[in-house]
C-alpha positions as CSV (number, residue, x, y, z in Angstrom):
1,M,92.1,130.9,144.2
2,K,90.8,130.4,140.7
3,N,94.4,130.1,139.4
4,Q,95.2,127.5,142.0
5,N,92.3,125.4,141.0
6,T,93.3,125.6,137.4
7,I,96.8,124.6,138.2
8,A,95.6,121.7,140.3
9,K,93.4,120.4,137.5
10,I,96.3,120.6,135.0
11,R,98.5,118.8,137.5
12,E,95.9,116.0,137.9
13,A,95.6,115.7,134.2
14,A,99.3,115.5,133.7
15,A,99.6,112.9,136.4
16,S,96.9,110.8,134.8
17,L,98.4,110.9,131.4
18,A,102.2,110.9,132.2
19,G,104.2,107.8,133.0
20,P,105.8,106.9,136.3
21,A,108.9,109.0,135.6
22,S,106.8,112.1,134.9
23,R,104.8,111.6,138.0
24,A,108.0,111.4,140.0
25,A,109.2,114.6,138.4
26,I,106.0,116.3,139.4
27,Q,106.3,115.2,143.0
28,L,110.0,116.3,143.1
29,H,108.9,119.7,141.8
30,E,106.3,120.0,144.5
31,T,108.6,119.0,147.3
32,R,111.6,121.3,146.4
33,P,110.1,124.7,145.7
34,A,113.1,126.4,147.2
35,Y,115.5,124.7,144.8
36,S,113.4,125.8,141.9
37,A,113.2,129.3,143.2
38,G,117.0,129.4,143.6
39,I,117.6,128.3,140.1
40,M,115.0,130.6,138.6
41,S,115.7,133.6,140.7
42,G,114.1,136.7,139.1
43,V,111.4,134.5,137.5
44,P,108.0,134.3,139.2
45,I,107.4,130.9,140.7
46,R,103.9,130.6,139.0
47,L,105.5,131.0,135.6
48,F,108.0,128.3,136.3
49,R,105.3,125.9,137.5
50,A,103.2,126.5,134.4
51,L,106.2,126.0,132.1
52,A,107.2,122.8,133.9
53,L,103.7,121.4,133.7
54,I,103.4,122.2,130.0
55,I,106.8,120.4,129.3
56,L,105.6,117.4,131.3
57,L,102.3,117.3,129.4
58,M,104.1,117.3,126.1
59,A,106.5,114.6,127.3
60,A,103.5,112.5,128.4
61,S,101.6,112.9,125.1
62,P,101.4,109.8,122.8
63,A,103.1,111.7,120.0
64,C,106.2,112.3,122.1
65,L,106.4,109.1,124.2
66,P,108.0,106.1,122.6
67,A,105.5,103.4,121.7
68,Q,105.7,100.7,124.3
69,P,104.1,97.5,123.0
70,A,101.5,96.2,125.4
71,E,101.5,92.6,126.6
72,G,100.1,90.4,124.0
73,S,100.1,93.0,121.3
74,Q,102.1,93.3,118.1
75,P,105.3,95.3,117.9
76,G,103.5,97.8,115.6
77,G,101.5,99.2,118.5
78,G,98.1,98.5,117.0
79,T,96.6,97.3,120.3
80,V,97.9,100.5,122.0
81,T,96.3,102.7,119.3
82,K,93.0,100.8,119.5
83,L,92.9,101.1,123.3
84,Q,93.8,104.8,123.2
85,N,91.0,105.3,120.7
86,A,88.6,103.5,123.0
87,V,89.7,105.6,126.0
88,D,89.1,108.8,123.9
89,S,85.7,107.6,122.9
90,L,84.7,106.8,126.5
91,A,85.9,110.3,127.6
92,N,83.9,112.0,124.8
93,I,80.8,110.0,125.6
94,Q,81.0,110.9,129.3
95,Q,81.6,114.5,128.5
96,S,78.5,114.5,126.3
97,I,76.5,112.9,129.0
98,E,77.5,115.5,131.6
99,A,76.8,118.3,129.1
100,K,73.3,116.9,128.4
101,R,72.6,116.6,132.2
102,D,73.6,120.2,132.6
103,T,71.2,121.1,129.8
104,I,68.4,119.2,131.6
105,R,69.1,121.0,134.8
106,E,69.0,124.4,133.0
107,L,65.8,123.5,131.2
108,R,64.1,122.4,134.5
109,E,65.2,125.6,136.2
110,G,63.8,127.6,133.3
111,L,60.6,125.5,133.3
112,K,59.6,127.0,136.7
113,D,59.5,130.5,135.3
114,L,57.4,129.6,132.2
115,E,53.7,130.5,132.3
116,D,52.8,129.6,128.7
117,T,51.5,126.0,128.6
118,S,52.6,125.3,125.1
119,E,56.2,126.5,125.8
120,A,56.2,124.3,129.0
121,Q,55.0,121.3,126.9
122,K,57.7,121.9,124.4
123,T,60.3,122.1,127.1
124,E,59.1,118.8,128.6
125,Q,59.3,117.1,125.2
126,K,62.9,118.5,124.8
127,I,63.8,117.2,128.3
128,A,62.4,113.7,127.4
129,R,64.3,113.7,124.1
130,I,67.6,114.6,125.9
131,K,67.0,111.8,128.5
132,S,66.6,109.4,125.7
133,E,69.8,110.5,124.2
134,I,71.5,110.1,127.6
135,T,70.2,106.6,127.8
136,S,71.6,105.8,124.4
137,L,75.0,107.3,125.3
138,Q,75.1,105.2,128.5
139,L,74.4,102.1,126.5
140,S,77.2,103.0,124.1
141,F,79.6,103.6,127.0
142,E,78.8,100.2,128.5
143,H,79.1,98.6,125.0
144,I,82.6,100.0,124.5
145,A,83.8,99.4,128.1
146,L,82.6,95.8,128.1
147,G,84.2,95.0,124.8
148,G,80.9,94.5,122.9
149,I,79.2,92.2,125.4
150,N,75.5,92.6,125.6
151,P,74.4,92.6,129.3
152,A,70.9,91.7,128.3
153,L,72.1,88.2,127.4
154,L,72.8,87.5,131.1
155,A,69.2,88.1,132.2
156,E,67.7,84.9,133.7
157,D,64.0,85.4,133.3
158,E,63.9,87.2,129.9
159,P,60.5,86.9,128.3
160,V,60.3,85.1,125.0
161,Q,59.4,87.5,122.3
162,K,57.1,86.4,119.6
163,I,58.2,86.9,116.0
164,D,55.7,88.7,113.8
165,W,56.5,87.7,110.2
166,R,54.8,90.9,109.0
167,D,57.1,93.1,111.0
168,E,60.2,91.1,109.9
169,L,59.1,91.3,106.3
170,E,58.6,95.0,106.6
171,Q,62.1,95.5,108.1
172,I,63.6,93.4,105.3
173,S,61.9,95.4,102.6
174,R,62.4,98.8,104.2
175,P,65.7,99.5,102.5
176,L,64.3,98.7,99.1
177,L,61.2,100.9,99.7
178,S,63.3,103.7,101.1
179,T,65.5,103.7,98.0
180,L,62.5,103.7,95.7
181,K,61.1,106.5,97.8
182,E,64.3,108.5,97.4
183,L,64.4,108.0,93.7
184,T,60.8,109.1,93.2
185,A,60.9,111.9,95.8
186,K,61.1,114.8,93.4
187,P,58.5,113.6,90.8
188,R,56.1,112.8,93.7
189,E,56.6,116.2,95.2
190,M,56.0,117.9,91.9
191,D,52.9,115.9,91.3
192,S,51.6,116.8,94.8
193,L,52.3,120.4,94.1
194,R,50.5,120.3,90.8
195,R,47.4,118.7,92.4
196,E,47.6,121.3,95.2
197,I,47.7,124.2,92.7
198,D,44.7,122.8,90.9
199,R,42.8,122.4,94.1
200,L,43.6,126.0,95.2
201,Q,42.6,127.3,91.8
202,E,39.3,125.6,92.1
203,Q,38.8,127.0,95.6
204,Q,39.8,130.4,94.3
205,K,37.0,130.2,91.6
206,L,34.4,129.3,94.2
207,I,35.6,132.0,96.6
208,N,35.4,134.7,93.9
209,K,31.9,133.4,93.0
210,A,30.8,133.7,96.6
211,L,32.3,137.1,97.0
212,G,30.5,138.2,93.9
213,S,27.2,137.1,95.3
214,L,27.9,138.8,98.7
215,G,28.9,142.0,96.8
216,T,25.6,142.0,95.0
217,Y,23.7,141.9,98.3
218,R,25.9,144.6,99.8
219,Q,25.0,147.0,97.0
220,Q,21.4,146.7,98.0
221,A,19.8,148.8,100.7
222,L,19.6,146.1,103.4
223,A,18.1,146.4,106.8
224,P,20.6,146.6,109.7
225,L,19.5,143.2,110.8
226,V,20.5,141.7,107.5
227,A,23.4,144.0,106.6
228,E,25.5,143.0,109.7
229,P,25.6,139.2,108.9
230,V,26.3,140.0,105.2
231,N,29.2,142.2,106.1
232,Q,30.6,139.6,108.5
233,L,30.4,136.9,105.8
234,L,32.0,139.3,103.3
235,A,34.9,139.9,105.7
236,E,35.4,136.1,106.3
237,W,35.3,135.2,102.6
238,E,37.8,138.0,101.8
239,Q,40.1,136.7,104.4
240,R,39.7,133.2,102.9
241,R,40.4,134.6,99.5
242,D,43.6,136.2,100.8
243,D,44.7,133.0,102.5
244,T,44.0,131.0,99.3
245,E,45.9,133.4,97.1
246,R,48.8,133.2,99.6
247,A,48.8,129.4,99.6
248,L,48.5,129.3,95.8
249,E,51.5,131.7,95.5
250,I,53.6,129.6,97.8
251,A,52.7,126.4,95.9
252,R,53.6,127.9,92.6
253,F,56.8,129.2,94.0
254,K,57.8,125.7,95.3
255,Y,56.8,124.1,92.0
256,T,58.8,126.7,90.0
257,N,61.9,126.0,92.2
258,L,61.6,122.3,91.7
259,K,61.0,122.6,88.0
260,T,63.9,125.1,87.4
261,D,66.5,123.4,89.6
262,S,69.8,125.3,89.5
263,T,71.7,122.0,89.0
264,G,71.8,121.0,85.3
265,W,71.0,117.5,84.2
266,Q,74.6,117.0,83.1
267,T,75.9,117.8,86.6
268,S,73.2,115.8,88.2
269,T,73.9,112.8,86.0
270,G,77.6,113.1,86.6
271,D,77.2,113.3,90.3
272,A,74.8,110.3,90.3
273,L,77.2,108.3,88.1
274,A,80.2,109.2,90.4
275,E,78.2,108.3,93.5
276,F,77.1,105.0,91.9
277,F,80.6,104.0,90.7
278,L,82.2,104.9,94.1
279,G,79.4,103.3,96.1
280,R,77.1,100.6,94.8
281,G,78.8,100.2,91.5
282,L,82.1,99.4,93.3
283,T,80.2,96.9,95.5
284,L,78.8,95.1,92.4
285,L,82.3,95.1,90.8
286,L,83.7,93.5,93.9
287,A,80.9,90.9,94.0
288,V,81.6,90.1,90.3
289,L,85.4,89.8,90.9
290,V,84.9,87.6,94.0
291,S,82.4,85.4,92.0
292,V,84.9,85.0,89.1
293,A,87.7,84.2,91.6
294,V,85.6,81.5,93.3
295,W,84.6,80.1,89.9
296,L,88.3,80.0,88.7
297,L,89.3,78.4,92.0
298,A,86.6,75.7,91.6
299,K,87.6,75.1,88.1
300,G,91.2,74.6,89.2
301,L,90.1,72.1,91.9
302,L,88.0,70.2,89.4
303,W,91.0,70.0,87.0
304,L,93.2,68.7,89.8
305,Y,90.4,66.1,90.6
306,W,90.4,64.8,87.0
307,R,94.2,65.0,86.9
308,W,94.8,62.9,90.0
309,L,91.8,60.5,89.8
310,Y,91.4,59.9,86.1
311,R,95.0,60.8,85.0
312,T,93.7,63.2,82.5
313,G,93.1,67.0,82.2
314,N,89.9,66.7,80.1
315,D,86.4,67.2,81.5
316,L,85.1,63.7,81.7
317,G,82.4,64.3,84.3
318,V,79.5,64.3,81.9
319,T,80.0,60.7,80.8
320,R,82.0,59.0,83.6
321,A,81.1,60.9,86.8
322,P,77.8,62.8,86.3
323,L,77.0,62.9,90.0
324,V,80.4,64.4,90.8
325,M,79.9,67.0,88.0
326,Y,76.4,67.9,89.3
327,G,77.7,68.1,92.9
328,Y,80.5,70.3,91.8
329,R,78.2,72.7,90.0
330,L,75.8,72.8,93.0
331,A,78.6,73.4,95.5
332,T,80.2,76.1,93.2
333,A,76.8,77.9,92.9
334,I,76.3,77.9,96.7
335,V,79.8,79.2,97.4
336,I,79.4,81.9,94.8
337,V,76.1,83.0,96.3
338,L,77.5,83.1,99.8
339,A,80.5,85.1,98.6
340,I,78.3,87.6,97.0
341,L,76.2,88.0,100.1
342,M,79.4,88.3,102.2
343,V,80.6,91.2,99.9
344,F,77.3,93.0,100.3
345,Y,77.4,92.5,104.0
346,I,80.9,93.7,104.5
347,R,80.3,96.7,102.3
348,G,77.2,97.5,104.3
349,D,74.9,97.8,101.2
350,V,71.6,96.9,102.7
351,L,69.7,97.5,99.4
352,L,71.8,95.0,97.4
353,L,71.7,92.5,100.3
354,T,67.9,92.8,100.4
355,L,67.6,92.3,96.7
356,A,69.8,89.3,96.9
357,L,67.8,87.8,99.7
358,I,64.6,88.4,97.7
359,A,66.1,86.7,94.7
360,L,67.1,83.7,96.8
361,A,63.6,83.6,98.3
362,G,62.2,83.5,94.7
363,V,64.6,80.7,93.8
364,A,63.5,78.8,97.0
365,L,59.8,79.2,96.0
366,S,60.5,78.0,92.5
367,L,62.0,74.8,93.9
368,R,58.5,73.7,94.9
369,Q,57.8,73.3,91.2
370,T,61.2,72.1,90.0
371,L,62.3,69.8,92.9
372,P,60.2,66.8,91.7
373,R,61.8,67.1,88.3
374,Y,65.3,67.3,89.8
375,T,64.5,64.3,91.9
376,A,63.5,62.3,88.8
377,E,66.7,63.4,87.0
378,L,68.7,62.3,90.0
379,R,67.1,58.9,89.8
380,L,68.1,58.7,86.1
381,L,71.7,59.6,87.0
382,L,71.8,56.9,89.7
383,G,70.5,54.3,87.2
384,I,67.3,53.6,89.0
385,G,65.0,55.5,86.7
386,P,62.9,54.3,83.7
387,V,65.8,54.9,81.3
388,R,69.2,53.3,81.6
389,E,72.4,53.5,79.6
390,K,73.1,50.9,76.8
391,E,69.4,50.0,76.6
392,R,66.9,50.3,73.8
393,L,64.1,52.9,73.6
394,V,61.7,54.3,71.0
395,Y,61.7,58.0,70.5
396,D,59.6,59.6,67.8
397,G,58.9,56.2,66.3
398,V,62.6,55.3,65.8
399,P,64.5,52.9,68.0
400,Y,67.6,54.2,69.7
401,M,70.3,53.0,72.1
402,V,70.9,55.2,75.2
403,E,74.5,56.0,74.8
404,S,74.9,58.3,77.8
405,L,72.7,59.9,80.5
406,S,73.8,63.3,81.6
407,M,72.7,66.9,81.4
408,Y,72.2,66.3,77.7
409,S,71.5,62.6,77.0
410,V,72.8,61.1,73.8
411,L,70.7,58.6,71.8
412,R,72.2,56.8,68.8
413,N,70.9,54.2,66.3
414,P,73.9,52.1,65.1
415,A,72.3,51.8,61.7
416,L,71.5,55.5,61.1
417,E,73.6,58.6,60.7
418,G,73.5,61.2,63.4
419,V,72.6,61.3,67.1
420,V,69.8,62.8,69.2
421,R,70.7,65.0,72.2
422,L,67.9,65.5,74.6
423,P,67.8,67.4,77.9
424,L,67.8,65.1,80.9
425,H,64.3,66.1,82.0
426,N,62.9,64.9,78.6
427,M,64.0,61.4,79.4
428,N,61.6,61.1,82.3
429,G,58.7,60.4,80.0
430,L,60.5,57.6,78.2
431,A,61.2,54.0,79.1
432,S,64.0,51.7,77.9
433,R,64.6,47.9,77.9
434,P,67.4,45.6,77.1
435,A,68.1,45.5,73.4
436,G,69.3,41.9,72.9
437,D,70.1,40.9,69.3
438,E,67.2,42.8,67.8
439,P,67.9,44.6,64.5
440,W,68.1,48.4,64.8
441,F,66.8,49.1,61.2
442,P,65.4,46.9,58.4
443,C,68.0,47.7,55.9
444,Q,71.4,49.2,55.1
445,P,72.6,51.6,52.4
446,G,73.2,49.7,49.2
447,E,70.5,47.1,49.8
448,F,67.4,46.5,47.7
449,I,64.0,46.7,49.3
450,V,60.3,46.5,48.3
451,L,57.9,48.8,50.2
452,A,54.3,48.0,51.1
453,N,53.0,49.8,48.0
454,G,55.1,47.6,45.8
455,S,57.9,50.2,45.1
456,F,61.2,48.5,44.4
457,G,64.4,50.4,44.9
458,R,67.9,50.6,46.3
459,V,68.7,52.4,49.6
460,L,71.2,55.2,49.1
461,R,71.4,56.8,52.6
462,Q,69.6,56.6,55.9
463,T,69.7,59.1,58.7
464,I,67.7,59.7,61.9
465,E,65.5,62.1,59.9
466,Q,65.0,60.5,56.5
467,V,65.8,57.6,54.2
468,E,67.0,58.2,50.6
469,M,66.4,55.5,48.0
470,M,66.4,55.1,44.2
471,V,63.0,54.0,42.8
472,L,62.6,53.8,39.0
473,D,65.8,55.7,38.5
474,S,64.4,58.6,40.6
475,L,65.6,59.8,44.1
476,V,62.9,59.3,46.7
477,Q,63.1,60.7,50.3
478,I,61.0,59.2,53.1
479,R,60.8,60.3,56.7
480,T,62.5,57.7,58.9
481,R,59.4,57.4,61.1
482,D,57.1,56.9,58.1
483,F,59.6,54.5,56.6
484,L,59.5,52.3,59.7
485,G,55.7,52.5,59.7
486,Q,55.6,50.5,56.4
487,S,56.0,46.8,55.9
488,V,59.5,46.9,54.3
489,R,60.7,43.8,52.5
490,N,64.5,43.5,52.4
491,L,65.6,41.5,49.4
492,S,69.4,41.8,50.0
493,R,69.6,40.7,53.6
494,D,68.3,37.1,53.7
495,G,67.3,36.5,50.0
496,F,63.9,36.4,48.4
497,G,61.5,34.2,46.5
498,V,59.8,34.6,43.1
499,A,56.5,32.9,42.6
500,T,54.6,32.6,39.3
501,T,52.0,30.4,37.6
502,F,52.3,28.7,34.2
503,G,49.7,26.6,32.3
504,I,49.6,24.0,29.4
505,D,46.8,22.6,27.4
506,Y,44.7,19.6,28.5
507,R,45.9,17.4,25.6
508,H,49.1,16.9,27.7
509,Q,47.2,15.5,30.6
510,A,48.9,12.2,30.4
511,I,52.3,13.6,31.2
512,C,51.3,16.6,33.4
513,L,52.3,15.0,36.7
514,D,55.8,13.6,35.9
515,T,57.3,14.7,32.7
516,V,56.2,18.3,32.5
517,P,57.5,19.3,36.0
518,E,60.9,17.8,35.3
519,R,61.2,19.5,31.9
520,L,60.1,22.9,33.3
521,R,62.6,22.6,36.2
522,A,65.5,21.8,33.8
523,A,64.5,24.7,31.5
524,I,64.5,27.2,34.5
525,V,67.9,26.1,35.6
526,T,69.3,26.4,32.1
527,R,67.9,29.9,31.7
528,F,69.4,31.1,35.0
529,E,72.7,29.4,34.1
530,Q,72.8,31.3,30.8
531,A,72.2,34.5,32.7
532,G,75.0,33.8,35.1
533,M,72.7,33.4,38.1
534,K,72.6,29.6,38.6
535,A,74.7,30.0,41.8
536,D,72.1,32.4,43.2
537,I,69.4,29.7,43.2
538,V,68.8,28.5,46.7
539,D,65.8,26.4,46.0
540,L,63.5,25.6,43.1
541,L,59.9,24.3,43.3
542,V,57.8,23.2,40.2
543,E,54.5,21.5,41.2
544,F,51.2,20.9,39.5
545,K,48.8,23.4,41.1
546,T,45.3,23.0,39.7
547,A,43.3,22.0,36.7
548,G,41.9,25.3,35.5
549,A,39.0,26.1,33.2
550,S,41.2,26.0,30.1
551,S,44.6,24.8,31.2
552,L,46.6,22.7,33.5
553,D,48.4,25.2,35.9
554,Y,51.8,24.7,37.6
555,Q,53.1,26.6,40.6
556,L,56.7,27.8,40.0
557,Y,58.7,29.2,43.0
558,V,62.3,30.1,42.9
559,I,64.3,31.1,46.1
560,L,67.3,33.3,45.3
561,N,70.0,34.7,47.7
562,G,70.6,38.4,48.4
563,R,73.2,38.8,45.6
564,A,70.4,38.6,43.0
565,A,68.2,41.2,44.7
566,K,68.8,43.7,41.9
567,S,67.3,41.2,39.4
568,F,64.0,40.9,41.3
569,F,61.8,41.6,38.3
570,R,64.2,40.0,35.8
571,A,64.0,36.7,37.7
572,Q,60.2,36.7,37.2
573,R,60.6,37.3,33.5
574,M,63.3,34.6,33.2
575,I,61.0,32.0,34.7
576,Q,58.3,32.7,32.2
577,Q,60.8,32.7,29.4
578,A,62.2,29.3,30.5
579,C,58.7,27.8,30.5
580,V,57.8,29.1,27.1
581,D,61.2,27.8,25.8
582,A,60.5,24.4,27.2
583,C,57.0,24.3,25.5
584,N,58.5,25.2,22.2
585,R,61.1,22.5,22.4
586,E,58.6,19.8,23.6
587,G,55.8,20.9,21.3
588,W,53.4,21.6,24.2
589,V,50.5,23.8,23.5
590,I,50.0,26.9,25.6
591,P,46.3,27.5,25.9
592,F,44.6,30.9,26.0
593,T,41.4,31.9,27.7
594,Q,38.5,31.0,25.5
595,I,35.2,32.9,25.6
596,T,32.1,30.9,24.6
597,V,29.1,32.8,23.5
598,H,25.8,31.0,23.9
599,S,22.8,32.2,21.8
600,E,19.2,31.1,22.2
């Protein structure tokens, strides 16, 4: 009877796994036993049936049957393999469920014969745990059979669950904390054992002290009423001493095992490095490679953009399309971050994914402080901020023209050597205005100037940092800001005037208003002509100024053009020389200051 049941089960299994042809063969075999017996005369009919079923099972197995592509599947048979794996998984899950149910029935039958309460409680806990496992397996069975559909989503009156941000934060940070816990497990355990050993040693000292005190009392002749409690205490403390010594020995043994680990540090380090490079290190390498690939792809797209739109392969975004450049960089950064997160997600590295999310959260929090600055920079790039291109502004006391506004803005003074490059956020505190026809600097190299302190010199070089000039045949350097802070008189640009005073004696009072001015004017022109500077005279003024205490004074003022700037002091001397020469020719007396001493 048992053999017939076994053959029947094998036949059912073969019929379920075999194709139509195999099932037909089985039916033919069952309906024609006489034919089989005739062919296999001398061979027991059971042996023939068993061999036939084995052959049919082998023919029906996936390894022997030709792969038949299912409808809608690829010729490679991937869908058939996937479906077969799912069927095998369902069969394994169902077998596990049945086995666990049998285990529960056995435990419940054995529970009836248990008299110990603690054993019964343990059995009940085991039954509850197995039931929980059965529930989980049933959910897995439904998940596979339904193709991953969650039946809970079809519930109509599902209560809305409140999200507790503390629980969510705990779940997010759990992988990081678990990793830190694993890294520090051994040091923490060794520290705990050290503290446990110290505590047990302190207890051992106290117990020995207590036993010593009880031993002293025991040596005395005690009354029976006192001796019995003392002996009882002595036995309890001796038992406590033994327990403490045992616990101390166990703690020391554990500490020694941890301290003298059989695995050497070289092997441990090698295993850790191998695990890192094959696990998390490989994930980081893939993330870096994906990031580089995305960056190169973005660079290629940007090159095509410049090539097609601007007909050039150079990067012109900083000066001609700053918003496009900033948008490109922002989009590239976002795509790179998403690619890195996708690599961590696909690789299943929860720790790296958690760290990346924490880093992104930190960046998002920092935007609270930096977002206003970025908004101001965007206003500058759009041309609606306080500073605009091709306008004039003053930076560090020096006027500049805003040549370009971008990540690093360029300021240039057309009259000075060098440029100033400032980060865009530094431009928020400045303000520009239209320049018009205003001069950018009071002088140029090669021009002659007079400073506020009376220093006369020629400008050699002027940069955005300092001005070099020659004063009294010596090189003088002045900071550009300090140079502009002075009242600079440029003699070479628009010309200059030389003013002086000359006086004659009162005896020439009769001709002081007509003859003397004409003769002095002619003498000055002659003197400048002899020096080759007559063409440099723009205007000449000789007028009677005042009747002084001892002379008749004349105001002499000569305006010269910029070509004569280098003769600034010489022109003053030439005027005095011409006046003295005229007095000598005309016989005019030049008075001198007289001092009169009155005595009483």
